[in-house]
KEPATOR-686375 format. One record per residue: residue in one letter; x, y, z of N, C-alpha, C, CB in turn. Coordinates in steps of 0.1 Angstrom, whole numbers, plus 5000, padded with zeros to 4 digits. Glycine has a CB too. Example, Ala and Ser with C-alpha at 12.3 -4.5 7.8 and 13.67 -1.06 7.14 Angstrom:
% residues 2
A513249435078512349555078513249675078511349555090S512849785071513749895071512950005079514149945057
***
This chain:
% residues 379
X835578045433836678075442837877995437836478035457X839078065436840278005431840877915441841278115428X841177795436841777685444843177735448841877555436X843477735460844877785465845977695461844877805480X845677565457846777475453847177485439846277335456X846377565430846677575416847877665414845477625408X848777625406849977705403849977735388851277635408X850277855384850277895370851577855364849978045368X851677855351852877825343853977935346852677815328X855077905340856278005342855978145336857477955335X854978155328854578285322853678365331853978255308X853278305342852378385351852978365365850878325351X852878475374853378465387852578375396853478605394X853178315406852478225415851778315425853378125422X850578285429849778365439848778275445849178485433X848278315457847178245464846078345466847678185477X844878285470843778375472843878465484842478285474X844978435492845178525503845678655499846178465512X846178675486846778805481845578895477847678785469X845779025479844779115475844579125460845079265480X843379125454843179125440843879235432841679135436X843979355438844579465431846079435430844379595439X846679385441848079345440848379235430848679305454X847479145430847579035420847579085406846578925422X846679175403846479235390847779315386845279335389X848379385396849579465393850679365389849979545405X850779255397851879155394851679095380851879045404X850379065377850079015364850479115353848578975363X850079235355850479335344851979345342849879475348X852679345353854179355352854679235345854779365366X854179115348854678995342854278995327854078875349X853079035324852579045310853479135302851179085309X853779255308854679345300856079285298854879475308X856579215308857879145306857779035295858279085319X856678955296856478855286856378915272855278775289X855579025271855479085258856779145253854479205259X857579195262858879245257859779135253859579325269X859779025260860578905257860078845243860478795268X858778845242858178785229858478875217856678775231X858479015220858779105209860279085205858479245213X861079075215862579055212862778925204863379055224X862078815208862178695201861678695187861478585209X860578765185859978785172860978865163858678845172X861478965169862479045161863678965157862879175169X864178885166865278805163864978705152865778735176X863778645154863278545144863078605130861978475148X862578725130862378795117863678835111861578925119X864678875119865978905114866578775108866878965125X866478665115866978535110866378505097866878425120X864978515096864278485084864678575072862778495086X864878705075865378795064866678755059865378935069X867578715068868978675064868878545056869878645076X867978445060867878325052867278355038866978225059X866278445038865778485025866778555016864578585027X867578635022868678705014869678605009869378805023X869978505017870978405013870378325002871378315025X869078295002868478214992868478294979867078174996X868078424980867978514968869378534962867378644972X870378554970871778574965872278454958872678614976X871978334964872478204958871578164946872478094968X870478234944869578204932868978064934870378214919X868578034946867977904949866477924954868777824959X865777814953864377814958864277714969863377804947X863177714976862877614986861577534983862677685000X861677414986860477324982860377224993860677254968X859177204998859077105009857976995005858677165022X858076885012857276775008856976695021857976674997X855676685024855276615036855376465033853876655041X856276395040856376255037855176165041857676205045X854476215051853376135056852076145047852976185070X852076235037850876245030850976215015850376385031X852176225009852276214994853376114990852576344988X853075984989854075884985854175884970853675754990X853275944962853375944948854376044943852075964941X855676014943856676104938857376044926857676144949X857976114917858576064906859675954910859276174897X859975864901860875754905862275814908861075664893X862775914901864075964904864076034917864476064893X863076104921862976174934862976064945861776264935X862275954942862275844951863575784954861275734947X864375764943865675714944866575804953866375694930X866475934951867276034958866876034973867076174952X865576024975865076014989865675894996863476004989X865675774989866275654995867675684998866075534985X868375744989869775774992869975865004870475844980X868975965005869076065016868875985030867976175015X867875895030867675825042868875745046866475725040X869675695036870875625039872075725043871375545028X871775855042872775955047873376035036873775885054X873076015023873676095013872676115001874976025008X872776234996871876264984872676344975870576334988X873076294963873776364953872876454945874576264943X873176584944872376674936872276634922872876824937X871076654915870876604902870076714894870176474901X870076704881869376804873867876754870870076824860X866976844870865576814866864976944860864776754877X863776934855863077054850861677064855863077034834X861277194858859877224861859277304850859877304875X857977294849857177364840856377474847856277274831X856677594843855977714849854477714844856677844846X853677794851852277804846852177864832851477894855X853177944828853178004815853777914804853978134815X854177794809854677694799856177684798853977714786X856877784803858277794802858977684811858877924806X859977624806860677514813861877584821861177404803X861877544834862977594842863877484846862377664855X865177484841866077374845866577414859867277364835X866777304868867277334881868177214885866077334891X868977244895869777134902868977114915871277174904X868576994918867776954929868676884940866576874926X868576934952869176864963868276854975870476944967X868376744982867376714994868176715007866676584992X867476755017867976745031866876715040868776865035X867076645051866076615061866076725071866376475068X864876765075864776865085864076815097863976995080X864576835109863976775121862876865125865076765132X861676845120860476915124859476825131859776985112X858476875137857476795144856676705134856476885152X856476765122855776685112856576585104855176785102X857976595106858776505099858876525084858376355101X859476635080859376685066860776665060858976835066X860776665047861976665039861976795031861976545029X863076865030863176985022864076965010863777105032X863677014999864477014987864877154983863676944975X866077174978866477304975866877304960867777354983X865977364951866277364937867077494933864977364929X868177474927869077584922868677614907870577544923X868277734905867877784892869077784882867177914892X868977704872870077694862869977784850870177554857X868877864850868677954838869878044836867378024839X870278114847871478204845872678134841871778284858X872878014847874077934843873977884829874177804852X872777844825872577804811872777914801871177744809X872178034805872378154796873778194795871478264802X874578184806875978224806876678124797876578224820X876377994798877077904789876777924774876577764792X875477964772875177994758875878124753873678014756X875978214762876778344758878178304756876678444770X878778224764880178184762880378114748880678094773X879378024745879477954732879378054721878277844731X878478154722878278254712879578334710877078344715X880178374721881378454721882578364714881878504735X882578244718883678154712883478144697883678014719X882178124693881878114679882278244671880378084676X881978354678882278484672883778504671881678604680X884478464681885978474681886578384671886578424695X885978264669886478174658886278234644885678044658X885078304642884878364629885878484627883378414629X886078564638886978674637888378624633886978754650X888778514640890178464638890278414623890478344648X889278344619889278294605889278414595887978204602X888578514598888478634590889878704590887378734594X890478704602891878774603892878694594892278774617X892778564595893678484587893478504572893478334590X892278514568891878544554892478684550890378534552X892278784559892678914556894278924555892279014566X894878854563896378844563896878784550896978774575X896178674546896478614533896278704521895678484531X895178784522894878874511895978984511893478934513X896379024523897379134524898679084518897579174538X899078954521900278904516900178894500900578764521X898978864495898878854481898978994475897478794477X898379094482898479234477899979274477897679324486X900679244488902079274489902879214477902679234502X902579094473903179024462902879104449902778884461X901679144447901279214435901979344434899779234435X901979414446902679554446904179534443902479624459X904779434449906179414448906579384434906679304457X905779304427906179264413905579344402905879114412X904279364403903479424392903579574392902079384393X903779634403903979784403905379834402903379844416X906279754408907679794407908279774393908479724418X907779674386908379644373908179764363907679514367X906979824362906879944353907680054358905379984353X907980074371908780174375910280154371908780184391X910680034372912080004367912180034352912379854369X911080004344911080034330911180184327909779974323X910380264335910480404333911780464336909380474342X912380414347913780454351914780424340914180394365X914680304335915580264324915480344312915480114321X914180374308913980454296914480594297912480454293X914280654309914780784311916280794311914280844325X916880694316918380684316918880664302918880574325X918180584293918580554279918480684271917780444273X917380754274917080884267918180984270915780944270X918580984282919681084286920981044279919781084301X921280914279922480874273922480894257922780724276X921380864251921280864236921281014231920080794231X920581094239920481234235921381334242918981284236X922381284248923181364257923681484251924381284262X924181474238924781594231923681694227925581554219X922481654226921381734221920381784232920581664210X920681744244919781784255920081924259919981694267X918982004261919082134267919182114283917882224263X919582224289919682214304918382184310920282344310X917282244304915982224310915482084308914982314303X915782024296915381884294916181784303915681844279X917481814304918381734313917781744327919781784313X917381864332916881874345915581804347916582024348X914681804337913481734337913581574338912581774325X914581534330914881384330915381344344915881354320X916281424350916781384363915681394374917981474367X914781494372913581504381912681384380912881634378X912481334367911681214365912381094372911581194350X913681084371914380974377914180974392915880974373X914281094398914181114412912781074417914481254417X911781114409910381084412910180934412909381154403X910680864401910580724400911180654412911180674387X912380704416913080644427912280664440914480704429X911780784442910980814453909680724454910580954454X909080704443907880614443908280474446907180624429X909380434441909880294444910080274459911180264436X910780374465911080364479909780374487912080474484X908780454482907480464489906780324489906580574483X906780264478906180124477906880024486906280074462X908180034486908879944495908579974510910379944493X908580104513908180144527906780104531908380294529X905880114521904480084524904379934526903580124513X905179854519905179704521905679674534905979644510X906779744538907379714551906379754562908679794553X905679864561904679904570903579804572904180044567X903079754560901979664561902279524566901379644547X903579494566903979354570904279354585905179314562X904379464591904779474606903679394614904879614611X904179294622903279224630902679104623902179314635X902779084610902178964603902978844605902078994589X904278854605905178734606905778724620906278744596X906078604625906678584638908178574636906078454644X908778674643910278684642910878614654910778824641X911978544653912678484664913378584673913678374660X913478554686914178634695915678584696913578644709X916578674697917978634697918778734706918578634683X919878694710920778784718921378894709921878704725X921079014713921579134705922479214713920379214700X923679234709924679324715924379464708926179284713X923779554715923379674709924479764704922479754719X925679754710926779834705927179784691927979824715X927279654689927579604676926479634666927779444677X925179624670924079654661924179804656922779634668X924479894665924580034661925780054651924780124673X926879984654927979994644927679944631929179914650X926879834630926479784617925479874610925779644619X924579944617923680034611924480154606922680084622X925380214613926180324609926980294596927080374620X927480174596928280134584927380114572928979994587X926080084574925180064562924680194557924079974566X924780304564924280434560925280524553923680504572X924780614545925780704538925980824547925180744524X926880804557927080914567928181004561927580854580X927881144560928881234555930081234563928281384555X931281264557932581254564932581334577933681294555X931981454576932081544588930881534598932081694583X930181424596929081394605929481294615927781344597X929281324628929681234639928481174646930581314649X928581054649927580974657928180924670926880864649X927780964681928380934694927380864703928881064701X927980754709927180674719927580734733927480524718X926580794740926880864752926880774764925880974754X926380654763926280574775926480424771924880584783X926880334780926980194776925680144771927480104788X925680064760924480004755924379864760924480014739X923179824763922979684768922979574758921579684776X923079454763922879334755921579274759924079234756X920679244750919379194754918879094744918379314754X917879014748917278914740915978974734916878784748X915978994721914879054715914779024700914979214717X913879084693913679064678914679164672912279084674X915779114667916879194662916379284650917979104658X915679224641915279294629914479424632914479204620X913479404642912679524645913379634652911479474654X914279594662915079694669915979764659915879634680X916579684649917479744639916679844631918079634631X915379814627914679904619914380034626913279844615X914080024639913880154647915080244647913480114661X916180184651917480264652917880314638918580184658X917780234628918180274614917280394609918080154605X915980384611915180494607915380624614913680454608X915680614627915880734635917180804632915780704650X918280714630919580774627919580834613920680664629X919080754603919080804590918180934588918580694580X917180934596916281054597917081174601915081034605X917881154612918681274617919681314607919381224630X920281224599921281264589920581334577922081144584X919481274573918781324561918281464562917681224557X917781494574917181624575918081734582915881614584X919381694583920281794588920681894578921581724594X920882024582921282124573922782124571920782264578X923282094559924682094557925281954559925482194566X926581944557927281814558927881784572928281794548X927881884580928381874594927181864604929281994598X927381764612926281744622926681644633924981694616X925881634643926281554655924981484660926881634666X925081354662923981264667924481194679923481164656X923681194690923981134702922981014705924081224714X923480904709922580784712922880754727922880664703X921780734734921880704748920880604752921680834756X921180524763920280424768920180444783920780284765X918980434789918780444803917880324807917980574807X918380254818917680134823916580184832918680044831X915280154829914180204836913480084844913080264827X914279974846913679864854913179754845912579914863X911879764841911279674832911479694817909779664834X912079814814912279844800913479934799910979904794X913979954787914980054784914380174777916179994775X914980284781914580414774915780454766914080524784X915580454752916680494743916280634738916780394732X917380704734917180844728918180864716917380954738X917680924706918580964695918381114693918080884681X919481184696919481334696920281394685919981384710X919781494678920581554667920581704669919981524653X921381774662921481924663920981984650922981964665X919981924644919381964631918482084633918681854624X917582104623916682224623915582214634915982234609X915282094639914282084649912882084643914382204659X911882054652910482044647909582124657909981894646X908882214652907982294660906882204667907282404652X906482234680905582144687904282114679905282204700X903782214672902482194665902582094653901982324659X903782054649903981954639904481814644904982014628X904681804657905281684662904481554661905681704676X903081574662902281454660902181414646900881484666X902281504637902081484623903181394617901981614615X904381404622905481334616905381184617906781384622X904581134627904380984628903280924619904080954643X902681014611901580964603902180924589900481074601X901580824583902080774570901980884559901280654565X903080894552903280984540903181134545902080964530X903381164557903381304562904781354563902581324575X905081454556906481514556906281664558907281484543X907281734564907181874567907881964556907881904580X908881904549909581984539908981964525911081954539X909382034516908882014502909381874497909382124492X908481814489908881674485910081674476907681614477X910381784470911581794461912881834468911281884449X912781874480913881924488914681804493913582014499X913981704498914581584504914081454498914481584519X914881354497914381224492913681154504915581134486X912481204507911781154519910381094515911581264529X910080974520908880914517907780934527908980764515X908180984539907181004549906680874556905981074544X907480764555906980634560907880594572906980534549X909180634572910180594581909680594596911380664580X909180714600908780734614907480664617908680874617X906680644606905380564608905780414611904580574595X906780364604907180234606907680214620908280194596X908480314625909080314638907880304649909880434641X906880394647905780394657904980264657904880514653X904780214645903980084644904779974651903680054630X906079964648906879864655906779874670908379874650X906979994675906980014689905579984695907380154693X904480024688903179994693902979844694902080054684X903379764684903279624684904079554695903579564671X905179614699906179564708905879614723907579584704X904779684725904479734738905279854742904679624748X905979924733906680044736905980174731908080034730X906680284732906080404727907280504723905280474738X906880604716907880694710907380834712908280674696X908180934715907881074716909081154712907281104730X908781284710909881374706909881504715909681414691X911081554717911181684724912081764715911881664738X911481884711912081964701911482104700912081894687X912282194696911782324692912382364679912182434703X911682444671912182484658913582554659911182574651X914582504652915882554652916782514663915782704652X916282414671917082374683917382224683916382414696X917282154672917482014671916381934677918781984679X916481804677915381714681915881594688914481674669X915181554698915481424705914281334705915981454720X914581214698913481114698913781014709913481044684X912780994717912780894728911880774725912380964742X912380654728911480544727911780444737911580484713X910780364741910980254751910980114744909880264762X911680024750911779884745911779794757913079864736X910879694757910679604768911979524770909579504765X912379504783913579434786913379284786914079484800X914379214781914379074781915779024780913479004769X916579044791917979014791918278864791918679084803X919378824785919778684785920178634799920878654776X919878514802920178454815921678424816919378324818
***
């Protein structure tokens, strides 16, 4: 018989023997269901917390390690020192290594913390250093590769400079000799030369001159970007005037500046090469001695957009990409003294300076060359 003075815990309803057994069972079943629901909710919450902790550990690439203080006093001296520090309230993380069953060594950073448990435990959190170590090795490898590439680049630049010296002296010298010989032959045999022979000698002289200018242009092209040029304040109006004065502009050929030109801090020589090549190109390929060139500048915020427009023969769209390639020309080599390098130099300069160049043209309707130049105005 149940003692009427006995009271169950909070997990069971209070009852006495005076209650009917069926009613008591019903109350117990209700209470058990409630307890089960509460327990299930608590377990679900605990499982969710455990999953989050596991995820945090995995994302941080750390492991967990525990050590029962009451059972194992034989720990390594360094661990003992860190434990002593921890008891005093501080434990500085330190590096150590573990050996896996397969013999591989795992470097870790070890840190300790005290956990308030019934058993009185200490928890250590080792951080796996293998990814960090591998990343460091990768960085070292990349730095070594970069150093080798830089050294190789310096060597290649030196070789290119040597090549340029050889080309400038050893190849141009024979050309000068050929040009001189052809001129002496023409002078010595002037009275005995036929028209065909005279024509051939002059053709030879033009070919020698063209080859000389091609070599010089190729040298200019190869040297772009190799040397560091100083930046200086450039009044673009004055620069254009100097360029026009240096070119053989026909008397009936007009060059007009359609908008105010800016003053900017830039590499004067490079900008001068761009304008000089574009203006001389417009004059050289114009039909006849009369022509018109327009130069314009538009401020685009971070950069200037310049244009050089002519009323020459124009360039068909299918040939417009070709003209920026080295040694590519559209007309016969004997019709114009053209090396096919000028526009290539322009494009390479603009590529190196962070600009670009493009053309708008139709055959027979003139051409407009546009290019951009980064802005760097004086203070």
